[in-house]
C-alpha positions, 0 to 999 in steps of 0.5 A: 668640422662636426658641422660640416660633416652634417651638412655633407650627410643631409645635403644630398636629402635637401637636394633631392627634396628640392628636385622633387618639389621642382619636378612637382611644381613643373608637372603642376605647370604642365598640366594646367593647359588642356587641349580641347582638340585631339588633331585626329577627329571631332571627338567631343564636338558637335555642329549646329548649322542653321536649317540643320539638326544638331549634330548634322555636318552639312556639307562636310563643313567642319573637318579634320585633316592633317591635324588641323580643324577647318571650316570649309564650303567646297560642298556648298552651292551657295552660302544661303545664310547657313551659319554654323558653329562647332560646340565643345560638349562641356559648359565652362565657367572661369578660365583662360581659353587659347586658340590658334587660328588663320584665314585661307582661300576665298569667301564662299559665293553667296556669303554676307557682305561682311563675310570676307575674312570674318569668323568667331570664337563664341563663348558663354553660349547657350547649350547647343541642344537649345538652339532653334533650327533655324536661329543663326547665332546662339545667345552668346559672346563672341571674340570675333575674328577678322582678317585684313584686306590690305586696304584698311583697317579690319582689327581682330578681337572685337566683342560681339554680343548675340542676346547679351550686354556687357559693360565697357569702362563701366557703361553698357555696350550700345552696338552689337560689336565693339572695336578693341582698344588696341587695334591689330589687323593682320592681312596674310595667312599666318597663324594668329593666337587668340585668347580669352580671359574669363574671371568672376564676370571680368572678361579680357581679349588677347592677340598674340599675348597683347591685351586688347580690349577688357569688359565686364558683367555679362547679362542676357538681354530680356528684349532678345527673343532667344536670350529672355528664356534664360532669364530666371526670377529676374536674374539676368547674370551670365556666369558660364556657357559652352564654347564654340568655333563659327563657320561664317562663310570664309574658310579657316583653320584651327591647329590649337584650342587649349583651355586652363580652368581656374 
């Protein structure tokens, strides 16, 4: 009986301690993901469009309406290879990036032949201030965003390398873009979730929670006119960089852009 009374006395404190730990864990979990897009404006994001200075949002290409960040070309007379990117203002090293996107509308007149439902999430990017005035794409890795045409396979999530190399299954990539191991084509205008996991040189692409390709050991390409400038004392290893969203000629929407740093 004595022991039973002691349990009754200390039980509320034990439960309170447990609840406090549970709340603490839950709060810690909810703080892991951080939104990079505030749903109101382009604060902390900077555009760079080919042929235009850093910060000049030519044609209002990047805009925010109804809590959606969009790329639009209604003020372009013709695309004219004015590729663009919208950069977040912080460099990242080890992280998981999660982006919800969709393709909408029609490809812009004057778009490249591959421009139909083509976009990208660029990461390990060179600093936006170092991108040349007429440089079409930054030195970076890219999660290539594709949309289907209803006729053929156009899987999303390719790894594209601009001024870099990666190793896939222990071998250096031989083409600019490598098709994912798991192929998923989305033909409509539904929202798709793309994720990029970067951990100590190992990188994994996911779509809608499914792993589609994995690779590692990104390095600068010494033969690339832009990338060679980032090789210091023979060290070509790429450990970090900036994140950006492409404007490749087809209208796109982004409604969530979140990151969890490791």
